[in-house]
Residue, then its C-alpha position, 0 to 999 in steps of 0.5 A: x520482488x515487486x516491492x524492491x522494483x517500486x523501491x528502486x523506482x522511487x529512489x530513482x525518482x528521487x535522484x532525478x528530482x535531486x539532480x534537477x534541483x542541483x541544476x536549478x541551484x547552479x543557475x541560481x549561483x550563476x545568476x547571483x554572480x557568486x563569482x564576483x561578489x563584493x566581500x565575504x558578506x555577499x558570499x554568505x548571502x549567496x550560500x544562505x540562498x543555496x542552503x535554503x534551496x537545499x533545505x526545501x528539497x530535504x523536506x519534500x524528497x524523503x518518503x513521509x508517512x501519512x500524518x508525519x510530525x517530522x514533515x510538519x516540523x521541517x516544513x514550518x522551519x523552512x517556511x519561516x526561514x523563507x519568509x524571514x529571508x524575503x522580509x530581510x531582503x525588503x529591509x535591505x532594499x530600503x537601506x541603500x547604504x546596505x545594498x552594496x554590502x549585502x547584495x550580490x553584483x549579479x543580476x538584480x532579478x535574482x530570487x532563487x529558482x531552486x527554492x521556488x520549485x522546492x517550495x512548490x514540491x513542499x506544498x504538494x507533499x503537505x497537502x498529501x501527507x501532513x495531518x489535516x489541520x497542520x496541512x491546511x495551515x502550512x499549505x497556506x503559509x507555503x503558498x504565501x512564501x512562494x508567492x512573495x518570492x519574486x519580490x526579493x528581486x524588486x516590486x516592479x509589476x513584472x515581479x508581481x505578475x510572476x508572483x501571482x503566476x507562482x500563487x496559481x502554481x501553488x494552488x495547482x500543487x496543492x490540488x494535486x496533493x489533495x487528489x492523491x490523498x483522497x484517492x489513497x483514503x478511498x483505496x484504504x476504505x475499499x481495502x478495509x471493506x474487502x478485508x471485512x467482507x473476507x473476514x465475514x466470509x471466513x466466519x460463515x465457513x467456520x460457522x457451517x463447519x462448527x454447526x456440523x461438528x456440534x450437531x454430530x457431537x450431540x447425536x453421538x452423545x445421545x447415542x453413547x448414553x443409550x448404548x453405554x450399559x448394553x455395549x461399552x465398546x461402541x460407547x467408547x468408539x463414540x466417545x472417541x469420535x466425540x473427542x476428535x470432533x470436539x478438538x477440531x471444533x475448538x481449533x476452528x473456533x480459536x482460529x476464528x477468534x484470531x481472525x475476527x479479534x479487533x473487529x467490531x463485529x462481522x457483518x450480518x450475511x446469509x450463510x453459504x455452502x462450504x467448499x474446499x479441496x474436494x470441489x476443485x476438480x469440478x471448479x477446474x473442469x467447469x473453467x476448461x469447459x467454458x473455454x478457450x483456456x484449458x486448466x489442468x489440476x495436479x494434486x500430491x499428497x493426502x487432502x482429506x484430512x485438512x482443517x476446514x479453514x485451510x481447505x476452504x481458503x485454498x479453494x477460494x485462492x484457486x477460484x480467484x486465480x482462475x477468475x483473474x486469468x479469465x479477465x486479464x491473461x491476454x493470449x493465455x491457452x493453458x493454466x496449471x493448478x498445483x496443490x501439494x500437501x506436505x507434513x506441515x504445509x498446503x502449497x498451492x500454485x496457479x500458473x498461466x502462459x498469458x502475454x498481457x498485463x504482466x507489469x507490477x500491479x496490473x493483474x490486481x488493478x481491476x479489483x481487490x480479490x487478491x487483497x482480501x485473500x491475502x488478508x485471509x491467508x495471512x490471518x491463518x499464518x500463511x503467505x500469498x504472492x502473485x507476480x510475473x513468472x520467470x518464463x513469462x506468464x503469471x504465477x500465484x503461490x500460496x502456502x498455508x500451515x496445516x498444523x498449528x505449530x507451523x504458524x508459531 
């Protein structure tokens, strides 16, 4: 739902920007005297400028990916087109006999406001999205193109001043693009750090679980060896327990390898006590005791035979949700925690009745807790969503498969 809102917002912004470009294009058409042109050649000249302005909009309006090659190619074509057009206007100005044939009869101060805005927008997008080396070259070339644009109307001092003003605007546009680029890079690095830490924490949880089961396997195997001859029935029971513990350990190992695959290595960190759904009553009780928000836990289904990675992940999701309620749910008085077991899934829902900060991403803005948990839940084949509730408040939903077949 939130992604759809953002997509509609982006499209609305693009529509508004395109409408603004269209208005500037109409000003350019009226200023150029397109309705009183001398011959077909003058009409072609005016349409040439309109097409150039439209081309700039086609470069900076779409949503480009970081390092987009298509952006670099399109921007290169438009920049060369603009510079060639400006150079052509200079050549025409030096030939008085061509001016009457190639120049519109409109105001001599015409140079193209829509194209100016479009080139400034291109500078911002190039500084924000293009690969570093092409961005540096194209930003400089586009800045030159927009700075010399007013010279199409003449070489008087006033046009030179306008050109210098355009150069300052180009520098500001490039600076804004670089700022957003560095902010996005810093956020990506923070996200990568959070994901690495979450994977390391997951690995520590599984380490505790595996160490516990392997130790039990060793002890049971030693006991089975001693009682095998005297009491075969007890030995058979011990072997069944060993088989069950070994199967659970192998499953946990496969999931851990899946989570850590592609990672250079989990960072070294001290082992932490293993927590799970059995600890939820204490967690919820401590939250309510701290006040002023009351939390109520509802459980349904059997929860004592879940895989360790599922139960520990569910616990941490509830803990993060309660932390966010404490920090961001202004006016909240009650929190509901529902944990439901189905044959294939473990479902967790945390809701509150708070009134504050229910917009899009505001609940997640102060930190990256939910980002790391989304990574963890996704690695296990599950889903984690958070957003405003239908009746107000905030709703966090998690679904984790409890059967390995459900992830396929």
